[in-house]
N, CA, C, O and the ligand as a Tripos MOL2 file, in Angstrom:
@<TRIPOS>MOLECULE
protein
  213   211    54     0     0
PROTEIN
NO_CHARGES

@<TRIPOS>ATOM
      1 N          93.0330  -28.5730  165.0690 N.3       1 MET1
      2 CA         93.2330  -29.3010  163.8030 C.3       1 MET1
      3 C          94.7030  -29.7040  163.6730 C.2       1 MET1
      4 O          95.4920  -28.9890  163.0570 O.2       1 MET1
      5 N          95.0680  -30.8470  164.2530 N.am      2 PRO2
      6 CA         96.4840  -31.2110  164.2360 C.3       2 PRO2
      7 C          96.9510  -31.6300  162.8530 C.2       2 PRO2
      8 O          96.1840  -32.1070  162.0170 O.2       2 PRO2
      9 N          98.2130  -31.4330  162.6600 N.am      3 GLN3
     10 CA         98.8510  -31.8880  161.4270 C.3       3 GLN3
     11 C          99.4290  -33.2750  161.6730 C.2       3 GLN3
     12 O         100.0280  -33.5230  162.7200 O.2       3 GLN3
     13 N          99.2550  -34.1660  160.7300 N.am      4 ILE4
     14 CA         99.7780  -35.5160  160.8500 C.3       4 ILE4
     15 C         100.6730  -35.7850  159.6460 C.2       4 ILE4
     16 O         100.2850  -35.5650  158.4990 O.2       4 ILE4
     17 N         101.8670  -36.2610  159.9330 N.am      5 VAL5
     18 CA        102.7890  -36.6280  158.8620 C.3       5 VAL5
     19 C         103.0690  -38.1130  158.9920 C.2       5 VAL5
     20 O         103.5640  -38.5680  160.0240 O.2       5 VAL5
     21 N         102.7580  -38.8640  157.9580 N.am      6 VAL6
     22 CA        102.9460  -40.3080  158.0140 C.3       6 VAL6
     23 C         103.9450  -40.7650  156.9660 C.2       6 VAL6
     24 O         104.1030  -40.1460  155.9150 O.2       6 VAL6
     25 N         104.6250  -41.8820  157.2850 N.am      7 CYS7
     26 CA        105.5360  -42.5290  156.3400 C.3       7 CYS7
     27 C         104.7050  -43.1550  155.2300 C.2       7 CYS7
     28 O         103.7450  -43.8760  155.5040 O.2       7 CYS7
     29 N         105.0580  -42.8900  154.0080 N.am      8 LYS8
     30 CA        104.2830  -43.4500  152.9010 C.3       8 LYS8
     31 C         104.5520  -44.9350  152.7240 C.2       8 LYS8
     32 O         103.7750  -45.6460  152.0870 O.2       8 LYS8
     33 N         105.6530  -45.3930  153.2890 N.am      9 SER9
     34 CA        106.0150  -46.7910  153.1400 C.3       9 SER9
     35 C         105.2210  -47.6880  154.0870 C.2       9 SER9
     36 O         104.6650  -48.7000  153.6620 O.2       9 SER9
     37 N         105.1650  -47.3200  155.3810 N.am     10 CYS10
     38 CA        104.5410  -48.2080  156.3620 C.3      10 CYS10
     39 C         103.3300  -47.5880  157.0460 C.2      10 CYS10
     40 O         102.6050  -48.2780  157.7630 O.2      10 CYS10
     41 N         103.1090  -46.3210  156.8370 N.am     11 GLY11
     42 CA        101.9550  -45.6780  157.4420 C.3      11 GLY11
     43 C         102.1630  -45.2020  158.8670 C.2      11 GLY11
     44 O         101.2310  -44.7110  159.5030 O.2      11 GLY11
     45 N         103.3840  -45.3460  159.3740 N.am     12 HIS12
     46 CA        103.7030  -44.8940  160.7290 C.3      12 HIS12
     47 C         103.5490  -43.3730  160.8300 C.2      12 HIS12
     48 O         103.9520  -42.6280  159.9370 O.2      12 HIS12
     49 N         102.9600  -42.9430  161.9310 N.am     13 THR13
     50 CA        102.8280  -41.5100  162.1560 C.3      13 THR13
     51 C         104.1590  -40.9610  162.6480 C.2      13 THR13
     52 O         104.5810  -41.2400  163.7700 O.2      13 THR13
     53 N         104.7990  -40.1980  161.8230 N.am     14 ILE14
     54 CA        106.1170  -39.6580  162.1420 C.3      14 ILE14
     55 C         105.9780  -38.4120  163.0010 C.2      14 ILE14
     56 O         106.7630  -38.1960  163.9240 O.2      14 ILE14
     57 N         105.0170  -37.6230  162.7080 N.am     15 TYR15
     58 CA        104.8070  -36.3990  163.4770 C.3      15 TYR15
     59 C         103.3200  -36.1000  163.5720 C.2      15 TYR15
     60 O         102.5660  -36.2190  162.6060 O.2      15 TYR15
     61 N         102.9380  -35.7110  164.7640 N.am     16 GLN16
     62 CA        101.5570  -35.2860  164.9450 C.3      16 GLN16
     63 C         101.5640  -34.1190  165.9130 C.2      16 GLN16
     64 O         102.1160  -34.2260  167.0080 O.2      16 GLN16
     65 N         100.9800  -33.0470  165.5410 N.am     17 GLY17
     66 CA        100.9590  -31.9050  166.4370 C.3      17 GLY17
     67 C         100.2120  -30.7420  165.8310 C.2      17 GLY17
     68 O          99.8520  -30.7370  164.6540 O.2      17 GLY17
     69 N          99.9950  -29.7730  166.6680 N.am     18 VAL18
     70 CA         99.2340  -28.6140  166.2080 C.3      18 VAL18
     71 C         100.1280  -27.6130  165.4910 C.2      18 VAL18
     72 O          99.6600  -26.7490  164.7490 O.2      18 VAL18
     73 N         101.4410  -27.7550  165.7350 N.am     19 GLU19
     74 CA        102.3690  -26.8390  165.1000 C.3      19 GLU19
     75 C         102.6130  -27.3030  163.6700 C.2      19 GLU19
     76 O         103.0190  -28.4450  163.4500 O.2      19 GLU19
     77 N         102.3760  -26.4510  162.7200 N.am     20 LEU20
     78 CA        102.5770  -26.8370  161.3290 C.3      20 LEU20
     79 C         104.0580  -26.9100  161.0100 C.2      20 LEU20
     80 O         104.8120  -25.9690  161.2620 O.2      20 LEU20
     81 N         104.4610  -28.0360  160.4540 N.am     21 LYS21
     82 CA        105.8530  -28.2050  160.0690 C.3      21 LYS21
     83 C         105.9080  -28.6280  158.6170 C.2      21 LYS21
     84 O         104.9920  -29.2710  158.1050 O.2      21 LYS21
     85 N         106.9840  -28.2620  157.9680 N.am     22 SER22
     86 CA        107.1600  -28.7130  156.5900 C.3      22 SER22
     87 C         107.6620  -30.1460  156.6010 C.2      22 SER22
     88 O         108.1800  -30.6220  157.6120 O.2      22 SER22
     89 N         107.5120  -30.8220  155.4940 N.am     23 ALA23
     90 CA        108.0180  -32.2000  155.3760 C.3      23 ALA23
     91 C         109.5130  -32.2430  155.6900 C.2      23 ALA23
     92 O         109.9850  -33.1730  156.3430 O.2      23 ALA23
     93 N         110.2370  -31.2620  155.2380 N.am     24 GLU24
     94 CA        111.6790  -31.2180  155.4670 C.3      24 GLU24
     95 C         111.9930  -31.1520  156.9610 C.2      24 GLU24
     96 O         112.8990  -31.8400  157.4310 O.2      24 GLU24
     97 N         111.2680  -30.3460  157.6960 N.am     25 GLU25
     98 CA        111.4940  -30.2140  159.1380 C.3      25 GLU25
     99 C         111.2310  -31.5300  159.8580 C.2      25 GLU25
    100 O         112.0040  -31.9470  160.7210 O.2      25 GLU25
    101 N         110.1360  -32.1730  159.4910 N.am     26 VAL26
    102 CA        109.7630  -33.4220  160.1420 C.3      26 VAL26
    103 C         110.7990  -34.5050  159.8380 C.2      26 VAL26
    104 O         111.1810  -35.2650  160.7280 O.2      26 VAL26
    105 N         111.2420  -34.5770  158.6170 N.am     27 ILE27
    106 CA        112.2450  -35.5720  158.2280 C.3      27 ILE27
    107 C         113.5510  -35.3210  158.9820 C.2      27 ILE27
    108 O         114.2140  -36.2690  159.4010 O.2      27 ILE27
    109 N         113.9130  -34.0900  159.1530 N.am     28 GLN28
    110 CA        115.1100  -33.7670  159.9230 C.3      28 GLN28
    111 C         114.9500  -34.1840  161.3780 C.2      28 GLN28
    112 O         115.8990  -34.6700  161.9920 O.2      28 GLN28
    113 N         113.7660  -33.9990  161.9270 N.am     29 MET29
    114 CA        113.5060  -34.3470  163.3220 C.3      29 MET29
    115 C         113.7580  -35.8270  163.5990 C.2      29 MET29
    116 O         114.2180  -36.1810  164.6850 O.2      29 MET29
    117 N         113.4650  -36.6880  162.6410 N.am     30 VAL30
    118 CA        113.6320  -38.1290  162.8430 C.3      30 VAL30
    119 C         114.9410  -38.6280  162.2510 C.2      30 VAL30
    120 O         115.1450  -39.8350  162.1180 O.2      30 VAL30
    121 N         115.8160  -37.7190  161.9000 N.am     31 GLY31
    122 CA        117.1440  -38.1140  161.4470 C.3      31 GLY31
    123 C         117.1770  -38.6680  160.0390 C.2      31 GLY31
    124 O         118.1230  -39.3630  159.6690 O.2      31 GLY31
    125 N         116.1660  -38.3710  159.2550 N.am     32 GLY32
    126 CA        116.2110  -38.7440  157.8460 C.3      32 GLY32
    127 C         115.7050  -40.1380  157.5470 C.2      32 GLY32
    128 O         115.7840  -40.5970  156.4070 O.2      32 GLY32
    129 N         115.1810  -40.8250  158.5670 N.am     33 GLN33
    130 CA        114.5700  -42.1200  158.2470 C.3      33 GLN33
    131 C         113.3840  -42.3850  159.1460 C.2      33 GLN33
    132 O         113.2700  -41.8460  160.2470 O.2      33 GLN33
    133 N         112.5110  -43.2280  158.6460 N.am     34 CYS34
    134 CA        111.3270  -43.5780  159.4110 C.3      34 CYS34
    135 C         111.7380  -44.3770  160.6400 C.2      34 CYS34
    136 O         112.4690  -45.3600  160.5110 O.2      34 CYS34
    137 N         111.2830  -43.9780  161.8430 N.am     35 PRO35
    138 CA        111.6800  -44.6960  163.0570 C.3      35 PRO35
    139 C         111.1020  -46.1030  163.1350 C.2      35 PRO35
    140 O         111.5860  -46.9180  163.9220 O.2      35 PRO35
    141 N         110.1100  -46.4000  162.3630 N.am     36 LYS36
    142 CA        109.5020  -47.7170  162.4300 C.3      36 LYS36
    143 C         110.0690  -48.6800  161.3830 C.2      36 LYS36
    144 O         110.5770  -49.7440  161.7350 O.2      36 LYS36
    145 N         109.9860  -48.3170  160.1170 N.am     37 CYS37
    146 CA        110.4050  -49.2480  159.0670 C.3      37 CYS37
    147 C         111.8230  -48.9770  158.5910 C.2      37 CYS37
    148 O         112.3840  -49.7610  157.8260 O.2      37 CYS37
    149 N         112.4000  -47.8770  159.0360 N.am     38 GLY38
    150 CA        113.7840  -47.6050  158.6840 C.3      38 GLY38
    151 C         113.9930  -47.0870  157.2810 C.2      38 GLY38
    152 O         115.1270  -46.9080  156.8370 O.2      38 GLY38
    153 N         112.9130  -46.8510  156.5940 N.am     39 ARG39
    154 CA        113.0450  -46.3250  155.2410 C.3      39 ARG39
    155 C         113.7330  -44.9600  155.2590 C.2      39 ARG39
    156 O         113.3610  -44.0720  156.0260 O.2      39 ARG39
    157 N         114.7120  -44.8160  154.4250 N.am     40 ARG40
    158 CA        115.3610  -43.5130  154.3050 C.3      40 ARG40
    159 C         114.4080  -42.5480  153.6200 C.2      40 ARG40
    160 O         113.8510  -42.8320  152.5600 O.2      40 ARG40
    161 N         114.2440  -41.4310  154.2420 N.am     41 LEU41
    162 CA        113.3410  -40.4350  153.6940 C.3      41 LEU41
    163 C         114.1700  -39.3540  153.0280 C.2      41 LEU41
    164 O         115.0380  -38.7420  153.6500 O.2      41 LEU41
    165 N         113.8990  -39.1380  151.8040 N.am     42 ALA42
    166 CA        114.5470  -38.0250  151.1310 C.3      42 ALA42
    167 C         113.9670  -36.7370  151.7040 C.2      42 ALA42
    168 O         112.8810  -36.7390  152.2850 O.2      42 ALA42
    169 N         114.6670  -35.6850  151.5440 N.am     43 PHE43
    170 CA        114.1600  -34.4230  152.0520 C.3      43 PHE43
    171 C         113.1430  -33.8780  151.0640 C.2      43 PHE43
    172 O         113.3050  -32.8230  150.4510 O.2      43 PHE43
    173 N         112.1180  -34.6450  150.9550 N.am     44 SER44
    174 CA        111.1370  -34.3590  149.9320 C.3      44 SER44
    175 C         109.7540  -34.7170  150.4360 C.2      44 SER44
    176 O         109.5830  -35.6450  151.2260 O.2      44 SER44
    177 N         108.8130  -33.9980  149.9860 N.am     45 ILE45
    178 CA        107.4290  -34.2470  150.3650 C.3      45 ILE45
    179 C         106.9270  -35.5600  149.7690 C.2      45 ILE45
    180 O         105.8790  -36.0650  150.1720 O.2      45 ILE45
    181 N         107.6620  -36.1070  148.8200 N.am     46 GLU46
    182 CA        107.1770  -37.3140  148.1490 C.3      46 GLU46
    183 C         107.2720  -38.5660  149.0090 C.2      46 GLU46
    184 O         106.6150  -39.5620  148.7090 O.2      46 GLU46
    185 N         108.0730  -38.5400  150.0710 N.am     47 ASP47
    186 CA        108.2490  -39.7160  150.9190 C.3      47 ASP47
    187 C         107.3350  -39.7230  152.1320 C.2      47 ASP47
    188 O         107.2660  -40.7240  152.8460 O.2      47 ASP47
    189 N         106.6490  -38.6510  152.3720 N.am     48 VAL48
    190 CA        105.7400  -38.5880  153.4980 C.3      48 VAL48
    191 C         104.4000  -38.0440  153.0240 C.2      48 VAL48
    192 O         104.2800  -37.4480  151.9540 O.2      48 VAL48
    193 N         103.4260  -38.2680  153.8470 N.am     49 GLU49
    194 CA        102.1160  -37.7470  153.5240 C.3      49 GLU49
    195 C         101.6930  -36.8310  154.6480 C.2      49 GLU49
    196 O         101.7730  -37.1970  155.8200 O.2      49 GLU49
    197 N         101.2550  -35.6720  154.3030 N.am     50 ILE50
    198 CA        100.8310  -34.7090  155.3070 C.3      50 ILE50
    199 C          99.3050  -34.6030  155.2680 C.2      50 ILE50
    200 O          98.6910  -34.3440  154.2330 O.2      50 ILE50
    201 N          98.7390  -34.8150  156.4310 N.am     51 ARG51
    202 CA         97.2900  -34.7590  156.5320 C.3      51 ARG51
    203 C          96.9150  -33.7710  157.6130 C.2      51 ARG51
    204 O          97.7100  -33.4790  158.5070 O.2      51 ARG51
    205 N          95.7550  -33.2820  157.5330 N.am     52 SER52
    206 CA         95.2190  -32.5770  158.6900 C.3      52 SER52
    207 C          93.8870  -33.2180  158.9960 C.2      52 SER52
    208 O          93.1540  -33.6340  158.0990 O.2      52 SER52
    209 N          93.5890  -33.2910  160.2690 N.am     53 SER53
    210 CA         92.3500  -33.9630  160.6590 C.3      53 SER53
    211 C          91.5480  -33.0560  161.5720 C.2      53 SER53
    212 O          90.4640  -33.4310  162.0170 O.2      53 SER53
    213 ZN        107.9580  -46.2020  157.6740 Zn       54 ZN54
@<TRIPOS>BOND
     1     1     2 1
     2     2     3 1
     3     3     4 2
     4     3     5 am
     5     5     6 1
     6     6     7 1
     7     7     8 2
     8     7     9 am
     9     9    10 1
    10    10    11 1
    11    11    12 2
    12    11    13 am
    13    13    14 1
    14    14    15 1
    15    15    16 2
    16    15    17 am
    17    17    18 1
    18    18    19 1
    19    19    20 2
    20    19    21 am
    21    21    22 1
    22    22    23 1
    23    23    24 2
    24    23    25 am
    25    25    26 1
    26    26    27 1
    27    27    28 2
    28    27    29 am
    29    29    30 1
    30    30    31 1
    31    31    32 2
    32    31    33 am
    33    33    34 1
    34    34    35 1
    35    35    36 2
    36    35    37 am
    37    37    38 1
    38    38    39 1
    39    39    40 2
    40    39    41 am
    41    41    42 1
    42    42    43 1
    43    43    44 2
    44    43    45 am
    45    45    46 1
    46    46    47 1
    47    47    48 2
    48    47    49 am
    49    49    50 1
    50    50    51 1
    51    51    52 2
    52    51    53 am
    53    53    54 1
    54    54    55 1
    55    55    56 2
    56    55    57 am
    57    57    58 1
    58    58    59 1
    59    59    60 2
    60    59    61 am
    61    61    62 1
    62    62    63 1
    63    63    64 2
    64    63    65 am
    65    65    66 1
    66    66    67 1
    67    67    68 2
    68    67    69 am
    69    69    70 1
    70    70    71 1
    71    71    72 2
    72    71    73 am
    73    73    74 1
    74    74    75 1
    75    75    76 2
    76    75    77 am
    77    77    78 1
    78    78    79 1
    79    79    80 2
    80    79    81 am
    81    81    82 1
    82    82    83 1
    83    83    84 2
    84    83    85 am
    85    85    86 1
    86    86    87 1
    87    87    88 2
    88    87    89 am
    89    89    90 1
    90    90    91 1
    91    91    92 2
    92    91    93 am
    93    93    94 1
    94    94    95 1
    95    95    96 2
    96    95    97 am
    97    97    98 1
    98    98    99 1
    99    99   100 2
   100    99   101 am
   101   101   102 1
   102   102   103 1
   103   103   104 2
   104   103   105 am
   105   105   106 1
   106   106   107 1
   107   107   108 2
   108   107   109 am
   109   109   110 1
   110   110   111 1
   111   111   112 2
   112   111   113 am
   113   113   114 1
   114   114   115 1
   115   115   116 2
   116   115   117 am
   117   117   118 1
   118   118   119 1
   119   119   120 2
   120   119   121 am
   121   121   122 1
   122   122   123 1
   123   123   124 2
   124   123   125 am
   125   125   126 1
   126   126   127 1
   127   127   128 2
   128   127   129 am
   129   129   130 1
   130   130   131 1
   131   131   132 2
   132   131   133 am
   133   133   134 1
   134   134   135 1
   135   135   136 2
   136   135   137 am
   137   137   138 1
   138   138   139 1
   139   139   140 2
   140   139   141 am
   141   141   142 1
   142   142   143 1
   143   143   144 2
   144   143   145 am
   145   145   146 1
   146   146   147 1
   147   147   148 2
   148   147   149 am
   149   149   150 1
   150   150   151 1
   151   151   152 2
   152   151   153 am
   153   153   154 1
   154   154   155 1
   155   155   156 2
   156   155   157 am
   157   157   158 1
   158   158   159 1
   159   159   160 2
   160   159   161 am
   161   161   162 1
   162   162   163 1
   163   163   164 2
   164   163   165 am
   165   165   166 1
   166   166   167 1
   167   167   168 2
   168   167   169 am
   169   169   170 1
   170   170   171 1
   171   171   172 2
   172   171   173 am
   173   173   174 1
   174   174   175 1
   175   175   176 2
   176   175   177 am
   177   177   178 1
   178   178   179 1
   179   179   180 2
   180   179   181 am
   181   181   182 1
   182   182   183 1
   183   183   184 2
   184   183   185 am
   185   185   186 1
   186   186   187 1
   187   187   188 2
   188   187   189 am
   189   189   190 1
   190   190   191 1
   191   191   192 2
   192   191   193 am
   193   193   194 1
   194   194   195 1
   195   195   196 2
   196   195   197 am
   197   197   198 1
   198   198   199 1
   199   199   200 2
   200   199   201 am
   201   201   202 1
   202   202   203 1
   203   203   204 2
   204   203   205 am
   205   205   206 1
   206   206   207 1
   207   207   208 2
   208   207   209 am
   209   209   210 1
   210   210   211 1
   211   211   212 2
@<TRIPOS>SUBSTRUCTURE
     1 MET1         2 RESIDUE 1 A MET
     2 PRO2         6 RESIDUE 1 A PRO
     3 GLN3        10 RESIDUE 1 A GLN
     4 ILE4        14 RESIDUE 1 A ILE
     5 VAL5        18 RESIDUE 1 A VAL
     6 VAL6        22 RESIDUE 1 A VAL
     7 CYS7        26 RESIDUE 1 A CYS
     8 LYS8        30 RESIDUE 1 A LYS
     9 SER9        34 RESIDUE 1 A SER
    10 CYS10       38 RESIDUE 1 A CYS
    11 GLY11       42 RESIDUE 1 A GLY
    12 HIS12       46 RESIDUE 1 A HIS
    13 THR13       50 RESIDUE 1 A THR
    14 ILE14       54 RESIDUE 1 A ILE
    15 TYR15       58 RESIDUE 1 A TYR
    16 GLN16       62 RESIDUE 1 A GLN
    17 GLY17       66 RESIDUE 1 A GLY
    18 VAL18       70 RESIDUE 1 A VAL
    19 GLU19       74 RESIDUE 1 A GLU
    20 LEU20       78 RESIDUE 1 A LEU
    21 LYS21       82 RESIDUE 1 A LYS
    22 SER22       86 RESIDUE 1 A SER
    23 ALA23       90 RESIDUE 1 A ALA
    24 GLU24       94 RESIDUE 1 A GLU
    25 GLU25       98 RESIDUE 1 A GLU
    26 VAL26      102 RESIDUE 1 A VAL
    27 ILE27      106 RESIDUE 1 A ILE
    28 GLN28      110 RESIDUE 1 A GLN
    29 MET29      114 RESIDUE 1 A MET
    30 VAL30      118 RESIDUE 1 A VAL
    31 GLY31      122 RESIDUE 1 A GLY
    32 GLY32      126 RESIDUE 1 A GLY
    33 GLN33      130 RESIDUE 1 A GLN
    34 CYS34      134 RESIDUE 1 A CYS
    35 PRO35      138 RESIDUE 1 A PRO
    36 LYS36      142 RESIDUE 1 A LYS
    37 CYS37      146 RESIDUE 1 A CYS
    38 GLY38      150 RESIDUE 1 A GLY
    39 ARG39      154 RESIDUE 1 A ARG
    40 ARG40      158 RESIDUE 1 A ARG
    41 LEU41      162 RESIDUE 1 A LEU
    42 ALA42      166 RESIDUE 1 A ALA
    43 PHE43      170 RESIDUE 1 A PHE
    44 SER44      174 RESIDUE 1 A SER
    45 ILE45      178 RESIDUE 1 A ILE
    46 GLU46      182 RESIDUE 1 A GLU
    47 ASP47      186 RESIDUE 1 A ASP
    48 VAL48      190 RESIDUE 1 A VAL
    49 GLU49      194 RESIDUE 1 A GLU
    50 ILE50      198 RESIDUE 1 A ILE
    51 ARG51      202 RESIDUE 1 A ARG
    52 SER52      206 RESIDUE 1 A SER
    53 SER53      210 RESIDUE 1 A SER
    54 ZN54       213 GROUP 0 **** ****
């Protein structure tokens, strides 16, 4: 059951993996912005969407 974290702005999958990560960790991994649309992500769960599938 992988965890998927997507950018709320463009829907790009920022992180996908079996290891559960917090929104803050994932945002730090990509340097604080979405690699696709360049949107600055606050260190907040409000800028990303976390799904499990
Ligand atoms: Zn984006």
